[in-house]
N, C-alpha and C positions, 0 to 999 in steps of 0.2 A: 325734844329728843326722845323722851320716854315713849311718846306715842308712836315712834317709828321702830321700836324694838322688835316687833313681830314682822316688820316689812324688810325687804331686802334693800335697805337704805343705810349703808355704813356712814358714820359721821366721824370726821377728823377735826381736831382742833389745831390751829396753827398759831403759835405765839412763842415768845421767849420768856422764860421764867428765871428767877434768881435761884440761889442755892440755900435759901432760908426755909424755915419751917412752914410759912404760909404757902410758898410755892410747892413744897412737897405735899402738903395737904390738898391743894388744888388739883395737882396731878393725880393723886390717889383717888379723889372723888370722881374725877372724870373717868378714870379707868374703871372704877366700881360701877359707874353708870353705863359702861360699854362704849364710851367715846374713845375713838382712836387717838393716840398721842404720839404717833411716829413723827409728826411734824412739829412737835414741841421740843425746843432746845432750852438749855439752861446756861446761865452765865454766872460765873463766880462773883461774889461780893456785890450782888445787886438784889433789889427787892422788886416784887411786882407792883404795878399801880394798884393802890388800895383806896377805898373810900368808906366812910362810916356815915350812917344816917342816925341822927338823934331825934327822937320823938319827944316833943314838949307836952306838958300836961294839957294844954288847950287843943292838942291834935296837930299843931303845926310841926313841920319837920325842918331840920337844918342839915346840910350836907357838908362833909369835910373830905377833901381830896388830898392824896399823896401819890401823885403819879408823874411828876415832872421829870423824875430820873428813872422811870420804868424802862427796862431793857427792850420792851416791845416797841417803844418809840423809834427804835433803830432797826426794826425788823427788815425793812426793804433796803436800807442802806448797808446793813451787815451781810445780808444774804447774797449768795451768788444768784443773780436775777435769772439766768438761764436755767439753772437747776431748780429754782423755786417755780418758775413758769412750767417746766416740764412735769414736776410733781403735781401741780394744780390742774394740769390739762386733763387728768383722769376724772375730775369731779363734774357732775352735772349742774351743781348749784354751789355758789360761793357767796354766802352772806358775809358782808364785810362791815366792821364797825371801826370808824376812824374819828371818834369824838375826842377832841382835845380842847382844854380850856386855857 
């Protein structure tokens, strides 16, 4: 996204965040990088999906995930599909990540 700062290529993030400090920090970092957050909503008493990578002394890594209750898992179920489709129709490119374990 940083490589597009000088281009006329606005970037928007679409997700649902919680009302916790992690969510607030994520939102602030995206805004500081110039990423649009008009399509980011917040849900009370939820946490975003998080994961941690632990590097072992031999160089191996292990991953730990906490995302089973992420509010984003319900993004399409909670959203008004017509309104969401209308807002996305203005974008030329929609990269989508849907990885669930």
